[in-house]
N, C-alpha and C positions, 0 to 999 in steps of 0.2 A: 635949548636948554632945558633940564628936567623938572620938573615938578616937584615939592615937599608936599603930602600930604598930610596934615596935622588931624589928629585923634582928638577930639572930644575929651576935656577931663584931664588929668594927672597924665601926664608921660610915663610909660613905665622904662623901669632902667633895663639897660643893656648891657650883657655881659660882657666884659672885658676880654682882652687877650690871654691864651692859657699855655704858661709855661710846661716845658717838657722836663720832666725829672727822670734821672738815671732809671731803666729799666732794667727785670731782671731779661736774661739773655735769652733772645726769639728762638724759638723750634721753627727753623726754616721749612721743616719738611710740612709743618701745616700749611705752608703755602703753597707748597708742590716743588720743596728747593732742597735737593740735600747740598749739605757744606762737603764737598769731599777733601779739601785741603784747608782746616784754618790755619788763619794767620796768627803769627809769632806776635804776642805782644809783651811790652814789658810793663812789669809790675813794681810799682812801688809800695816796697814794705813799708808801713806806720806811716802811711802819709796817704796822703786823699789822692783818687786820680785828675788827671786835668782838668776833665769835663767837671767833679764832682769840685776843684776848685773855683772855676768858674761859678757854677751854680751861688756856692757858697758868697762868694763879691758880689753876684747878681743881686744875690737876697739881702747884703747887706749894703747894699745901694750903690757900691763902688763899679758904677758902669764901666769906666774906663779898663779898668782892670780885668773886669768880668769881659768886656768886648775881646780883650787881648788871649785871655784863657779860652773862650769857644773858640778863636782862629785857632788855638796852640793844639788843642784836643783835635780841631778836624783837620789839621797836618798831620799829627800822628795817627789818624785814622779813628780815632775814639768815639763813640756815638755819635756819628755824622749827623741823625736825622734829628736829633736832641741839641745839638751842639746850633746845628743852622735853624732849627726851629726859634730858640733864646735865642740868637743874633736877631734875627727877623722882628722879633719882639723890641726889642732894644733899639732896631732901625727905625719903628713903627712908633712908638714912645718918643722918638727924635725927631720924627716929621719927615722921613725919607721912606716915604710910601714905594717907589721903586725899587730901592735896595730891599725893603722887608718882603714884598714881594720875590725877588730874586732870591732870598735866605729860604721863604718858606719854600720855593721852588724845587730850591736845592734837599734841602730834607727830604721832599716827598721823592726825587731821585734815588734818595738813599734809601728811604724805606715809603712805598707807595701807600702803604698803609699805616702811616703816623697819621693819627685822628689828629692830634694839636695840630700838625701844619694844615690838615684840610679845613679845621675850625676858626685858625687862624686869616686864613689865606681869605676866608667865607668873612669873616669879619673885616677885614679890609679892605675887600669888594664891596660889601655891603655901605659902608662908607664913600667909598668913591661914585657910586650911586650905579654898579655894574650888578644890579639883582639878580640876572640869570647866572651869573658864575659867582654869584652869591651860594644863592640855591643851589647849583651843583656840589660845591665844597661843603655846606649844612648837611645836604643827604647825605654825602660820602662819610663823614665824621660819624653821623647818625648809623650808618651800614655797619662801620668798624667797629664803635664804642656805644652800643644802643643804651646803654644806661647813662649816660652822659648829659645829664638836664637843658645845661645851658647852650645846647645843638637844635635841641628843640623851642625854647622860647626865641633865640635868633631869628631861627627860620622860621616861626610863627610869625615876625614882625618886620621880617623882609617879605615873606606872603602878601600880608595885610599893605605894605606900602606899595605892591604891585596890584591891587585891588582883587588879590585872589584868595576872598571872605572864606568862604567855607572851608578851603584847603587850611587858612591860617588858625580857625578854629581849631580844626582838628587837630592840629599839631599841638596848640598850645593845650588843648585838653591832654594830649601825650606829656608834655612838660609839668602839667598837674599831677598826674600818677606818679614822677617821678622826685616831688618835691615834698618835705614837711606841709602840713597844713597850715602852718602861721605863714608862709609865702602865698597862701592863695590866693587873698583879698584884692590885689591891683592885678593879678591875672583873670579873674572872675569878670573883674569892671571891663576889662579891655575884651575878656570874649563877647559880653552884654553888648558893648557897645558897635563891633564888629557884626555881632546880630543883626542890628538894629540897620546895616547898612547895608544885608542883603536882600 
């Protein structure tokens, strides 16, 4: 049975899942791939794309219709990584951890450098106590998107729970470099508490 290590003092907030938004077209040549044959797309004039409709429904709280539209977006081959990632979030919020992991994995199959899916997978793995996998995915998210502070914070917490206090402190210091001064107090307290454990 896993042990939960409680830190003295107030418990810092953990950042939640990160939704994927429609991105600009990826330049595949950056990743060493040339697209010789572009796929044809049906473009709806004057309307949102299926993914955009799903995202708007999701943001508006209409989870059931958003879920359907994300699935439709996937069936149309539109924004595969983003749609799968957001379906993973919906499943996670419904308590379906296994389905959530599957959707995040499908997102990474569509785009191995999809940082939101790495970050969200890391959060799921941390929640279920699989800290080695959580660390891998937080580090991948940081490698892909080094300016996203939440990855550093959650990696720092994961390292602390794993009793890797020195690494946790260094990671939390990286987090502090990326966030406004007003957000520093609680993290400084956590760093002080971790320093006392070394």
